[in-house]
C-alpha positions as a Markdown table, in Angstrom:
| # | Residue | x | y | z |
|---|---|---|---|---|
| 1 | Met | -18.5 | -20.6 | -11.5 |
| 2 | Thr | -18.8 | -18.3 | -14.5 |
| 3 | Gly | -17.0 | -18.0 | -17.8 |
| 4 | Ala | -17.8 | -20.5 | -20.6 |
| 5 | Ala | -21.4 | -21.3 | -21.3 |
| 6 | Leu | -22.8 | -23.9 | -18.9 |
| 7 | Pro | -25.0 | -26.9 | -19.7 |
| 8 | Arg | -28.7 | -26.2 | -18.9 |
| 9 | Asp | -28.7 | -28.3 | -15.7 |
| 10 | Gln | -25.7 | -26.4 | -14.4 |
| 11 | Glu | -27.2 | -23.1 | -15.3 |
| 12 | Gln | -30.2 | -24.1 | -13.2 |
| 13 | Gln | -27.9 | -25.1 | -10.4 |
| 14 | Leu | -26.1 | -21.7 | -10.5 |
| 15 | Thr | -29.5 | -19.9 | -10.5 |
| 16 | Leu | -30.5 | -21.9 | -7.5 |
| 17 | Leu | -27.2 | -21.2 | -5.7 |
| 18 | Gln | -27.5 | -17.5 | -6.3 |
| 19 | Ala | -31.1 | -17.4 | -5.0 |
| 20 | Asn | -30.1 | -19.2 | -1.8 |
| 21 | Leu | -27.0 | -17.0 | -1.3 |
| 22 | Ala | -29.4 | -14.0 | -1.4 |
| 23 | Lys | -31.2 | -15.7 | 1.5 |
| 24 | Val | -27.9 | -16.2 | 3.3 |
| 25 | Glu | -27.2 | -12.4 | 2.9 |
| 26 | Thr | -30.4 | -11.6 | 4.7 |
| 27 | Arg | -29.4 | -13.8 | 7.6 |
| 28 | Leu | -26.0 | -12.2 | 7.7 |
| 29 | Ala | -27.5 | -8.7 | 7.8 |
| 30 | Ala | -29.8 | -9.8 | 10.7 |
| 31 | Ala | -26.9 | -11.4 | 12.6 |
| 32 | Thr | -24.8 | -8.2 | 12.4 |
| 33 | Ala | -27.7 | -5.8 | 13.3 |
| 34 | Ala | -27.4 | -4.1 | 16.7 |
| 35 | Ala | -29.1 | -1.3 | 18.6 |
| 36 | Asp | -25.8 | 0.5 | 19.0 |
| 37 | Pro | -24.8 | 2.2 | 15.7 |
| 38 | Leu | -21.0 | 1.7 | 16.3 |
| 39 | Val | -21.5 | -2.0 | 17.0 |
| 40 | Ala | -23.7 | -2.4 | 14.0 |
| 41 | Asp | -21.4 | -0.5 | 11.7 |
| 42 | Ala | -18.3 | -2.4 | 12.9 |
| 43 | Ala | -19.9 | -5.8 | 12.8 |
| 44 | Gly | -21.2 | -5.4 | 9.2 |
| 45 | His | -18.1 | -3.7 | 7.9 |
| 46 | Leu | -16.4 | -6.7 | 6.2 |
| 47 | Leu | -19.7 | -8.3 | 5.2 |
| 48 | Arg | -20.8 | -5.2 | 3.4 |
| 49 | Ala | -17.4 | -5.2 | 1.5 |
| 50 | Gly | -18.5 | -8.4 | -0.2 |
| 51 | Gly | -16.1 | -11.3 | -0.8 |
| 52 | Lys | -16.2 | -14.6 | -2.7 |
| 53 | Arg | -18.7 | -16.2 | -0.3 |
| 54 | Leu | -16.9 | -19.5 | -1.0 |
| 55 | Arg | -17.8 | -21.0 | 2.3 |
| 56 | Pro | -21.6 | -20.5 | 2.2 |
| 57 | Ser | -21.6 | -21.5 | -1.4 |
| 58 | Leu | -19.9 | -24.8 | -0.4 |
| 59 | Val | -22.5 | -25.4 | 2.3 |
| 60 | Leu | -25.3 | -24.9 | -0.2 |
| 61 | Leu | -23.7 | -27.1 | -2.9 |
| 62 | Ala | -22.9 | -29.9 | -0.4 |
| 63 | Ala | -26.5 | -29.8 | 0.7 |
| 64 | Asp | -27.6 | -30.3 | -2.9 |
| 65 | Leu | -25.7 | -33.6 | -2.9 |
| 66 | Gly | -28.5 | -34.8 | -0.7 |
| 67 | Asn | -32.0 | -33.4 | -0.2 |
| 68 | Gly | -31.1 | -29.8 | -1.0 |
| 69 | Cys | -31.4 | -26.5 | 0.9 |
| 70 | Asn | -33.6 | -25.9 | 3.9 |
| 71 | Asp | -33.6 | -23.4 | 6.8 |
| 72 | Ala | -31.0 | -25.3 | 8.7 |
| 73 | Val | -28.7 | -25.3 | 5.7 |
| 74 | Leu | -29.2 | -21.5 | 5.2 |
| 75 | Asp | -28.4 | -21.0 | 8.9 |
| 76 | Ala | -25.2 | -23.1 | 8.5 |
| 77 | Ala | -24.2 | -21.0 | 5.5 |
| 78 | Ala | -24.5 | -17.9 | 7.6 |
| 79 | Val | -22.5 | -19.5 | 10.4 |
| 80 | Val | -19.5 | -20.3 | 8.3 |
| 81 | Glu | -19.4 | -16.8 | 6.7 |
| 82 | Leu | -19.7 | -15.1 | 10.1 |
| 83 | Thr | -16.9 | -17.3 | 11.4 |
| 84 | His | -14.7 | -16.5 | 8.4 |
| 85 | Ala | -15.4 | -12.8 | 8.8 |
| 86 | Ala | -14.6 | -13.0 | 12.5 |
| 87 | Ser | -11.2 | -14.6 | 11.7 |
| 88 | Leu | -10.4 | -11.8 | 9.2 |
| 89 | Tyr | -11.0 | -9.1 | 11.8 |
| 90 | His | -8.3 | -10.8 | 14.0 |
| 91 | Asp | -6.0 | -11.6 | 11.1 |
| 92 | Asp | -5.9 | -8.1 | 9.8 |
| 93 | Val | -4.9 | -6.7 | 13.3 |
| 94 | Met | -2.1 | -9.3 | 13.6 |
| 95 | Asp | -0.9 | -8.7 | 10.0 |
| 96 | Ala | -1.4 | -4.9 | 10.1 |
| 97 | Ala | -3.2 | -5.2 | 6.7 |
| 98 | Pro | -4.5 | -1.8 | 5.5 |
| 99 | Leu | -7.1 | -3.2 | 3.1 |
| 100 | Arg | -9.5 | -6.1 | 3.0 |
| 101 | Arg | -11.9 | -6.8 | 0.1 |
| 102 | Gly | -10.9 | -3.5 | -1.4 |
| 103 | Ala | -12.0 | -1.5 | 1.7 |
| 104 | Pro | -10.1 | -0.2 | 4.7 |
| 105 | Ser | -9.5 | -3.0 | 7.2 |
| 106 | Ala | -11.6 | -2.8 | 10.3 |
| 107 | His | -8.6 | -1.9 | 12.6 |
| 108 | Thr | -7.6 | 1.0 | 10.4 |
| 109 | Arg | -11.2 | 2.4 | 10.7 |
| 110 | Tyr | -12.1 | 1.5 | 14.2 |
| 111 | Gly | -8.8 | 0.8 | 15.9 |
| 112 | Asn | -7.3 | -2.5 | 17.1 |
| 113 | Thr | -9.4 | -3.0 | 20.2 |
| 114 | Ile | -12.8 | -2.5 | 18.5 |
| 115 | Ala | -11.7 | -4.7 | 15.6 |
| 116 | Ile | -10.7 | -7.6 | 17.9 |
| 117 | Leu | -13.9 | -7.3 | 19.9 |
| 118 | Thr | -15.9 | -7.2 | 16.8 |
| 119 | Gly | -14.3 | -10.4 | 15.7 |
| 120 | Asp | -15.2 | -11.9 | 19.0 |
| 121 | Leu | -18.8 | -10.7 | 18.6 |
| 122 | Leu | -19.1 | -12.3 | 15.2 |
| 123 | Phe | -17.8 | -15.6 | 16.6 |
| 124 | Ala | -20.5 | -15.3 | 19.3 |
| 125 | Lys | -23.2 | -14.6 | 16.7 |
| 126 | Ala | -22.1 | -17.7 | 14.8 |
| 127 | Ser | -22.1 | -19.8 | 17.9 |
| 128 | Ser | -25.6 | -18.6 | 18.8 |
| 129 | Ile | -26.9 | -19.7 | 15.4 |
| 130 | Val | -25.2 | -23.0 | 15.3 |
| 131 | Ala | -26.6 | -23.9 | 18.8 |
| 132 | Gly | -30.0 | -24.2 | 17.1 |
| 133 | Leu | -28.7 | -26.8 | 14.6 |
| 134 | Gly | -28.0 | -29.5 | 17.1 |
| 135 | Pro | -25.1 | -31.0 | 19.1 |
| 136 | Glu | -23.3 | -32.5 | 16.1 |
| 137 | Cys | -23.1 | -29.1 | 14.3 |
| 138 | Val | -22.0 | -27.5 | 17.6 |
| 139 | Leu | -19.2 | -30.0 | 17.8 |
| 140 | Ile | -18.2 | -29.4 | 14.2 |
| 141 | Gln | -18.1 | -25.6 | 14.8 |
| 142 | Ala | -16.1 | -26.0 | 18.1 |
| 143 | Glu | -13.5 | -28.3 | 16.6 |
| 144 | Thr | -13.1 | -26.0 | 13.6 |
| 145 | Phe | -12.7 | -23.0 | 15.9 |
| 146 | Ala | -10.0 | -24.9 | 17.8 |
| 147 | Arg | -8.2 | -25.6 | 14.5 |
| 148 | Leu | -8.4 | -22.0 | 13.4 |
| 149 | Cys | -6.7 | -20.9 | 16.7 |
| 150 | Gln | -4.2 | -23.7 | 16.5 |
| 151 | Gly | -3.2 | -22.7 | 13.0 |
| 152 | Gln | -2.7 | -19.1 | 14.1 |
| 153 | Ile | -0.6 | -20.2 | 17.0 |
| 154 | Arg | 1.5 | -22.4 | 14.8 |
| 155 | Glu | 2.0 | -19.7 | 12.3 |
| 156 | Thr | 3.0 | -17.2 | 15.0 |
| 157 | Ala | 5.4 | -19.6 | 16.7 |
| 158 | Gly | 7.0 | -20.8 | 13.4 |
| 159 | Pro | 8.4 | -24.2 | 12.7 |
| 160 | Arg | 10.1 | -26.1 | 15.5 |
| 161 | Asp | 13.8 | -27.0 | 15.3 |
| 162 | Gly | 14.3 | -29.6 | 12.6 |
| 163 | Glu | 10.8 | -29.2 | 11.2 |
| 164 | Asp | 10.5 | -28.8 | 7.5 |
| 165 | Pro | 9.3 | -25.1 | 6.9 |
| 166 | Ile | 7.2 | -26.1 | 3.9 |
| 167 | Glu | 5.4 | -28.9 | 5.7 |
| 168 | His | 4.9 | -26.6 | 8.7 |
| 169 | His | 3.4 | -24.0 | 6.4 |
| 170 | Leu | 1.0 | -26.5 | 4.8 |
| 171 | Gly | -0.1 | -27.6 | 8.2 |
| 172 | Val | -0.8 | -24.0 | 9.2 |
| 173 | Leu | -2.9 | -23.6 | 6.0 |
| 174 | Arg | -4.8 | -26.8 | 6.7 |
| 175 | Asp | -5.8 | -25.4 | 10.1 |
| 176 | Lys | -6.2 | -21.7 | 9.4 |
| 177 | Thr | -8.1 | -22.0 | 6.1 |
| 178 | Ala | -8.9 | -25.5 | 5.0 |
| 179 | Ser | -10.6 | -26.5 | 8.3 |
| 180 | Leu | -13.4 | -24.0 | 7.9 |
| 181 | Ile | -13.9 | -24.8 | 4.2 |
| 182 | Ala | -14.0 | -28.5 | 5.1 |
| 183 | Ala | -16.5 | -27.7 | 7.9 |
| 184 | Ser | -18.6 | -25.8 | 5.3 |
| 185 | Ala | -18.9 | -29.0 | 3.2 |
| 186 | His | -19.5 | -31.1 | 6.3 |
| 187 | Leu | -22.4 | -28.9 | 7.6 |
| 188 | Gly | -24.0 | -28.7 | 4.2 |
| 189 | Ala | -23.9 | -32.4 | 3.4 |
| 190 | Leu | -25.0 | -33.3 | 7.0 |
| 191 | Leu | -27.9 | -30.9 | 7.1 |
| 192 | Gly | -28.8 | -31.8 | 3.5 |
| 193 | Gly | -29.4 | -35.4 | 4.6 |
| 194 | Cys | -26.5 | -37.0 | 2.7 |
| 195 | Pro | -25.5 | -40.5 | 3.5 |
| 196 | Pro | -22.3 | -40.8 | 5.7 |
| 197 | Ser | -20.1 | -41.8 | 2.7 |
| 198 | Thr | -21.2 | -38.7 | 0.8 |
| 199 | Val | -20.6 | -36.5 | 3.9 |
| 200 | Gln | -17.1 | -37.8 | 4.3 |
| 201 | Ala | -16.3 | -37.4 | 0.6 |
| 202 | Ala | -17.6 | -33.8 | 0.9 |
| 203 | Val | -15.4 | -33.2 | 4.0 |
| 204 | Arg | -12.3 | -34.5 | 2.2 |
| 205 | Phe | -13.1 | -32.4 | -0.9 |
| 206 | Gly | -13.5 | -29.3 | 1.3 |
| 207 | Glu | -10.2 | -29.8 | 3.1 |
| 208 | Lys | -8.2 | -30.2 | -0.1 |
| 209 | Ile | -10.0 | -27.4 | -2.0 |
| 210 | Gly | -9.4 | -25.2 | 1.0 |
| 211 | Leu | -5.7 | -25.8 | 0.7 |
| 212 | Ala | -5.7 | -25.1 | -3.0 |
| 213 | Phe | -7.7 | -21.9 | -2.5 |
| 214 | Gln | -5.3 | -20.5 | 0.1 |
| 215 | Leu | -2.2 | -21.5 | -1.9 |
| 216 | Ala | -3.8 | -19.7 | -4.9 |
| 217 | Asp | -4.6 | -16.6 | -2.8 |
| 218 | Asp | -1.0 | -16.4 | -1.7 |
| 219 | Ile | 0.1 | -16.4 | -5.3 |
| 220 | Ile | -2.5 | -13.9 | -6.3 |
| 221 | Asp | -1.1 | -11.6 | -3.6 |
| 222 | Leu | 2.0 | -11.5 | -5.8 |
| 223 | Thr | 0.6 | -11.6 | -9.3 |
| 224 | Ser | -2.5 | -9.4 | -9.3 |
| 225 | Asn | -3.2 | -5.8 | -8.8 |
| 226 | Gln | -5.0 | -4.2 | -5.9 |
| 227 | Ala | -8.2 | -3.7 | -7.8 |
| 228 | Ala | -8.4 | -7.4 | -8.6 |
| 229 | Ser | -7.4 | -8.8 | -5.2 |
| 230 | Gly | -9.0 | -6.3 | -2.9 |
| 231 | Lys | -5.9 | -6.1 | -0.8 |
| 232 | Thr | -2.5 | -4.4 | -1.0 |
| 233 | Pro | -0.1 | -6.6 | -3.1 |
| 234 | Gly | 2.8 | -7.9 | -1.1 |
| 235 | Thr | 1.3 | -7.5 | 2.3 |
| 236 | Asp | 2.6 | -10.9 | 3.4 |
| 237 | Leu | 6.1 | -10.0 | 2.0 |
| 238 | Arg | 6.2 | -6.7 | 3.9 |
| 239 | Glu | 5.2 | -8.4 | 7.2 |
| 240 | His | 7.6 | -11.3 | 6.5 |
| 241 | Ile | 4.7 | -13.8 | 6.7 |
| 242 | Pro | 5.9 | -17.0 | 5.0 |
| 243 | Thr | 4.0 | -18.2 | 1.9 |
| 244 | Leu | 4.8 | -21.1 | -0.3 |
| 245 | Pro | 6.6 | -19.1 | -3.0 |
| 246 | Val | 8.9 | -17.6 | -0.4 |
| 247 | Leu | 9.5 | -20.9 | 1.3 |
| 248 | Leu | 10.4 | -22.6 | -2.0 |
| 249 | Leu | 12.7 | -19.7 | -2.8 |
| 250 | Gln | 14.4 | -20.0 | 0.6 |
| 251 | Ala | 14.8 | -23.8 | 0.2 |
| 252 | Glu | 16.6 | -23.2 | -3.2 |
| 253 | Ala | 18.8 | -20.5 | -1.6 |
| 254 | Glu | 19.8 | -22.8 | 1.2 |
| 255 | Ala | 20.7 | -25.6 | -1.4 |
| 256 | Asp | 22.7 | -23.1 | -3.4 |
| 257 | Lys | 24.6 | -22.0 | -0.2 |
| 258 | Ala | 25.3 | -25.7 | 0.6 |
| 259 | Ala | 26.6 | -26.2 | -2.9 |
| 260 | Gly | 28.9 | -23.1 | -2.8 |
| 261 | Arg | 26.8 | -21.1 | -5.2 |
| 262 | Thr | 27.0 | -18.0 | -3.0 |
| 263 | Ala | 26.0 | -15.5 | -5.7 |
| 264 | Ser | 22.9 | -17.3 | -7.0 |
| 265 | Ala | 19.8 | -15.4 | -8.0 |
| 266 | Ala | 17.8 | -17.3 | -5.4 |
| 267 | Ile | 20.2 | -16.2 | -2.6 |
| 268 | Thr | 20.1 | -12.6 | -3.7 |
| 269 | Leu | 16.3 | -12.5 | -3.9 |
| 270 | Ala | 15.9 | -14.4 | -0.6 |
| 271 | Asp | 18.2 | -11.8 | 1.1 |
| 272 | Thr | 16.1 | -9.0 | -0.3 |
| 273 | Leu | 12.9 | -10.5 | 1.0 |
| 274 | Gln | 14.4 | -10.8 | 4.5 |
| 275 | Gly | 15.3 | -7.1 | 4.5 |
| 276 | Asp | 13.2 | -4.0 | 5.1 |
| 277 | Leu | 10.3 | -3.8 | 2.7 |
| 278 | Ser | 8.4 | -0.9 | 4.3 |
| 279 | Asp | 9.2 | 1.4 | 1.4 |
| 280 | Pro | 6.5 | 1.0 | -1.3 |
| 281 | Ala | 9.0 | 1.1 | -4.1 |
| 282 | Ala | 11.2 | -1.6 | -2.5 |
| 283 | Leu | 8.1 | -3.7 | -1.8 |
| 284 | Ser | 6.8 | -3.4 | -5.4 |
| 285 | Asp | 10.2 | -4.4 | -6.7 |
| 286 | Ala | 10.4 | -7.5 | -4.4 |
| 287 | Val | 6.8 | -8.5 | -5.4 |
| 288 | Ala | 7.7 | -8.3 | -9.1 |
| 289 | Arg | 10.9 | -10.3 | -8.7 |
| 290 | Leu | 9.3 | -13.0 | -6.7 |
| 291 | Ala | 6.3 | -13.2 | -9.0 |
| 292 | Ala | 8.7 | -13.8 | -12.0 |
| 293 | His | 10.8 | -16.4 | -10.1 |
| 294 | His | 10.2 | -20.1 | -10.8 |
| 295 | Ala | 9.4 | -20.6 | -7.1 |
| 296 | Thr | 6.0 | -18.9 | -7.8 |
| 297 | Ala | 5.4 | -21.2 | -10.8 |
| 298 | Gln | 6.2 | -24.2 | -8.6 |
| 299 | Ala | 3.8 | -22.9 | -6.0 |
| 300 | Arg | 1.1 | -22.5 | -8.6 |
| 301 | Ala | 1.6 | -26.1 | -9.7 |
| 302 | Thr | 1.2 | -27.2 | -6.1 |
| 303 | Ala | -2.1 | -25.4 | -5.8 |
| 304 | Thr | -3.3 | -27.2 | -9.0 |
| 305 | Thr | -2.2 | -30.5 | -7.6 |
| 306 | Trp | -4.4 | -30.0 | -4.5 |
| 307 | Ala | -7.4 | -28.9 | -6.6 |
| 308 | Glu | -7.0 | -32.1 | -8.7 |
| 309 | Ala | -6.8 | -34.2 | -5.5 |
| 310 | Ala | -10.1 | -32.5 | -4.3 |
| 311 | Ile | -11.8 | -33.4 | -7.5 |
| 312 | Arg | -10.8 | -37.1 | -7.2 |
| 313 | Glu | -12.6 | -37.2 | -3.8 |
| 314 | Leu | -15.9 | -36.7 | -5.7 |
| 315 | Ser | -15.2 | -39.6 | -8.2 |
| 316 | Gly | -17.3 | -42.1 | -6.2 |
| 317 | Leu | -20.4 | -39.9 | -6.2 |
| 318 | Pro | -23.1 | -40.2 | -8.9 |
| 319 | Gln | -22.7 | -37.5 | -11.6 |
| 320 | Ser | -25.1 | -34.6 | -11.0 |
| 321 | Pro | -25.3 | -30.8 | -11.4 |
| 322 | Pro | -24.1 | -30.3 | -7.8 |
| 323 | Val | -21.1 | -32.5 | -8.3 |
| 324 | Gln | -20.3 | -30.7 | -11.6 |
| 325 | Ser | -20.6 | -27.4 | -9.8 |
| 326 | Leu | -18.2 | -28.6 | -7.1 |
| 327 | Ile | -15.7 | -29.7 | -9.8 |
| 328 | Ser | -16.1 | -26.3 | -11.5 |
| 329 | Leu | -15.4 | -24.7 | -8.1 |
| 330 | Ala | -12.2 | -26.7 | -7.8 |
| 331 | His | -11.1 | -25.8 | -11.3 |
| 332 | Gln | -11.8 | -22.1 | -10.6 |
| 333 | Ser | -9.6 | -22.1 | -7.6 |
| 334 | Thr | -6.6 | -22.4 | -9.8 |
| 335 | Thr | -7.7 | -21.0 | -13.2 |
| 336 | Arg | -8.0 | -17.6 | -11.5 |
| 337 | Leu | -4.2 | -17.7 | -11.3 |
| 338 | Ala | -3.9 | -17.4 | -15.1 |
């Protein structure tokens, strides 16, 4: 939420957010501390690398829709970031990703087994903290954890026979990414004392902005350099992990085949993407070609549509600095694609 000059009240909101995020960082450091140096180093590896801190920010902003930040809200913000970090340890093993947040992935530094166990440890740390927040928060965390696992299973299994690959992919993203972002808004609004109608609006906002953010991240993987994104460009392409630009391209290629346009650019590029992209030069060429294809522009438009839908979920709330900050967050989710 930076860039153009902000109104005074939003400047104050941003200052408050940054101060509370610093308190969350203290909690994260305490949660990943351990007597064993290897455990402490592995547990803090990704958290030390930084990150956008989108999820704890959303907890804090959602709480400000009500009575504002308190110790329970700060604990919830730590919970969602620990849960997110834990999922990344597992994801990077499954994806064989060499970089995360500009640093070597945990599995490349410690090996697959320690990386997986470290992810489990962080899930346990998050569960220990959320246990102090009451049964409703425990249930939110448990249901979110189930959705995270369900999304990974669905992604690994792929679409069923007759299932639309694009709808399947969006369903995976709802579970793997949007569920935790929605839970962040849910916990923040709940622990901030918001009325039920505001809590539900925050949850709906979180679910939709989560989808917009993940769609945007998949596009950034194609259109930004490693220094900007903190990960190797084209990782998903190399591992043949479907993203919306690829699925839109494949749908166009299938339509061209059905129409007898057997030499179309979409078919040629789709065939390239299905081939061996282990060579860095081949991968770089494929990334550039897909980034320039109109399927990527179409995916960008889809991300923007979801961000706009998220903003509409806030339309029934009184205008306030926290609402404006959430709207700015939604706009930022797609303006970073420019």
